[in-house]
Residue, then its C-alpha position, 0 to 999 in steps of 0.5 A: x500500500x502506497x503512503x501519501x507523500x508528506x512534507x518531507x517527500x515534497x521538499x528534498x532533504x538536501x534543503x536541510x543542509x542548504x538551510x544549515x549553510x545559510x544559518x552558518x553564514x548568518x550566525x555569529x562565529x560562536x553559534x555556528x556549531x548549531x547548524x553545522x551539527x544540527x543539519x546533518x542530524x536532521x538529514x539523518x532523521x528524515x532519511x529514515x522517516x521517509x517512506x519507500x517510493x517516489x515522492x511528489x512529482x512536479x511538471x516543468x517544461x513538459x517533463x516530470x520532476x521527482x526530487x525525492x525517491x527513496x529506496x534502500x540504496x539511496x537511504x544508505x548513501x544519504x545516511x553515510x553522507x549525513x554522517x560524513x557531514x556531521x563528523x567533518x563538521x565537528x572536525x572542522x569547527x575549531x579551524x575552518x573558516x566560515x566560507x569553508x563550512x558554508x561551502x562544505x554544507x552546500x557540498x554535502x547538500x549536493x551529495x544528499x540530493x543525488x541520493x534521493x534524486x528521482x529523475x535525470x534533470x534533478x541529478x543534473x541540478x545537484x551534480x552542479x551543486x556538488x561541483x560548485x560546493x567542492x570548488x569553494x571548499x578547495x578555494x577556501x584554503x586561501x593559498x595560491x596553490x589552492x586557488x590554482x588547483x580549485x580553478x583546474x578542478x572547476x574546469x574539469x568538473x564543469x566540462x564533465x557537467x556539460x558532457x552529462x547535460x548534453x547526454x541527458x538532453x540528447x536522451x530526453x529529446x531522442x524519446x527517452x524518459x526523464x527517469x533513473x532507469x538503467x541505461x546499460x542497454x542503451x550503451x550496448x546499443x551504441x546510443x551516443x546520449x547514453x555514452x555522454x551520460x556515462x562519460x560525464x559520470x565517470x569523470x567525477x568518479x576519477x576514471x581514466x584518463x581524467x583521474x589526475x584531478x583527485x591527486x591534483x586538487x584534494x591535497x591543496x585543500x585545507x586539512x579540514x576541507x580534504x575530509x569533506x572532499x574524501x567523502x562526497x564527489x567520487x562516492x556520489x558518482x558511484x551512486x549514479x553509476x549504480x542507478x544508471x549503468x549496472x552491469x556495463x562491462x566497460x566499467x569492470x576494466x575501468x575499475x580495475x585500471x583505477x584500482x591498480x593505478x591508485x594503489x601503485x602511485x600510493x605506494x611510491x608517493x612521498x607526500x602524505x596527502x597525495x598518498x591518501x588522494x591516490x588511495x581514494x582513486x584506488x578504492x573507488x576502482x573497487x566500487x566501479x568494478x562491482x558496478x560493472x559486474x552488475x549483479x544484485x550482490x555486486x551492487x550491494x557490495x559497491x554500496x557497502x564499500x562506498x559506505x565503509x570507505x567514507x568511514x575509514x578514509x575520513x578517519x585517515x584524512x583527519x589524522x593526517x590532516x592534524x599531523x600536517x597542520x601541527x607541523x606544517x610538513x607533508x612529506x613522509x620523510x619529514x613526518x617520520x616519528x611524529x606518531x610518538x608525539x601524538x599517539x592517539x592521532x597515529x592510532x586513528x590513522x592506523x585503524x583507518x589503514x586497517x579498515x582499508x586493508x580489510x583486516x577482520x573486525x573492521x568495516x573494510x573486511x565486510x564491504x570488500x568481502x561482499x565485492x570479492x564474493x560477488x566476483x567469484x559467484x559471477x565467474x569473473x576470475x580475472x577481475x577477482x584475481x586483479x582486485x585481490x592483488x591490488x588489495x595486497x598492494x593497498x595493505x602495503x601502504x595503508x596498514x604497513x608503510x604509513x603507520x611504520x614510517x610515522x611511528x619510526x624511531x627517527x625524531x623529526x627536527x624543528x617541531x615545537x614541544x607543544x605538538x600533540x594530539x588535537x583538541x576535544x572536538x577533533x578527537x570526538x570526530x575521529x573517535x566517532x568515525x573509529x567507532x563506526x569502523x569497528x562497530x560495523x566490523x564487529x556487527x556487519x549486519x548494521x551495514x549489510x542489512x541496509x541492502x536486501x541483496x546482502x542482508x543474508x551474506x555471511x561475513x565470518x565464514x572460515x573460508x573468508x577469514x582464512x583467505x584474508x589472514x593468508x593475504x595479510x601474511x603474504x603482504x607482511x612478507x612482501x613488505x619486509x622484503x621490499x621495505x628498503x626500496x619503499x623508504x620515503x624519499x624527497x622526490x615528487x611523483x609525476x601524474x598526468x596532470x604534469x602535462x597541463x600543469x608543467x609541460x605545456x606551459x614550459x613548451x609555450x614559454x620555449x616557443x615564445x623564446x626560440x620561436x621568435x625569429x620564425x614568428x618575426x619572419x612570418x609577420x614580415x611576409x604577411x605585412x609585405x603581402x598586405x602592403x603590396x595589395x594596399x599599394x595596388x589599391x592606392x594606385x587605382x583609388x588614391x587621390x591622384x588615381x584615375x578613379x579619383x579624378x573629375x570626369x567631364x560631363x560628355x565623357x560620363x554620358x558616353x560611358x553610361x550610354x555604352x553600358x546601357x547598350x551592352x546591357x541591351x545587347x546581353x538582354x536580347x541575346x539571351 
């Protein structure tokens, strides 16, 4: 029996976060904690009060808009987005500027709006809210590097939004419905509109060849801003892929490439924040691969992995952010041993790394287990083997390299004695996320019960536990064998963004210097041709030229008579 849509089903829950952003901007600094904390809690409550099904529909330009549609997947994503906004807000309150907090709540509103969107045009609106909010979060860091990164980020995401809009408009004008029905069949049939929609979405997911924006922009945000960035954009893109492109085969291989690329770069990277940025791409690759498999269990695994990833990656970003903010250093070689000065912060980063490595009794063990089981049941042996290997590499940097380097015996120089764990508010935020990482790992039904396809999935089976323990043991052996080669250095790894950030500007500068003789010769030739033409015109039309002289009346009449005679001849001859 359908429930009549009420007020909550008429107004998108994202409006609560937008209201919180408005109040944060208007209230005095001492009161801004109220909307920062209350608005995510309100979204969380509304997400579970809304009945399943479509809310109120609105007619607009011959289209039907359904801003609120509730199902298990949307409710789960809205829940984790609200939790991320709450924890991120708690963490950011002592340090973040008002601009950053307002932008972060707007950013979260875009993600929550996508979780409940019931049609393509609503998706497009919240997609742009997501892009604008995240850009301002990066910009709010206030540094020149952050402003440049924000502008590059905005250009990429506006381009992705434009591609998405072209695809949606082409789909609707071509007779398609303005609904969130799966477009996999349209992709298989070669529909250009479906391909445009897919391309627009995977750009936000950090898929090749546009993945460099993650490692380019995220590390330049503030230590508080990166917490929000790690939670919303890529996971919102995964949600839209689940809605529109389940079972699209190209996503399987796209996800594997993402997972491998991010993991390998994270292992060799020396900048702590860039390690975490590359790790985001890698972990999203697991989700994209599961979406490409497209079975109900695989889609549940992708959703569960998105939920768990936000928890443990936010925890790692919070811990790393405090280490960097307290010391002013980002390179691992410069942060070696910092964990001894802030043991609770180091423990939070370690726990997040254990979750990423899918250690038993953590949320990552639950979510990645569902994905690998779905791959095994679908017969995708190559994809399963690839993700298992990538998971080993992920464990190397997340659970071994980062904690061991940051707890190393080397004592960092030039850091004041006052360096230690953060204040109460930030410790509360990290403790909240840590409790969720462990809580889901101990009671996996709290997460898997959100999705019907995975509600009966058995996590603590002997096969699953033994397999994971063997992988962890093999990873430990690999680490201790390769540790000397993986010691943090002081170099900078180059990604694809180096092409447009460094190579092309340098090439243009070199051309400007060495290409001057060629350019000057070309300009001289062009000017010579122009002068030649103008001289010819001047000889005919100049002040002393024949066409500029006064003609006698008789000559003029004779000329006109001859021209009329020629016209008559031509006319009668025709």
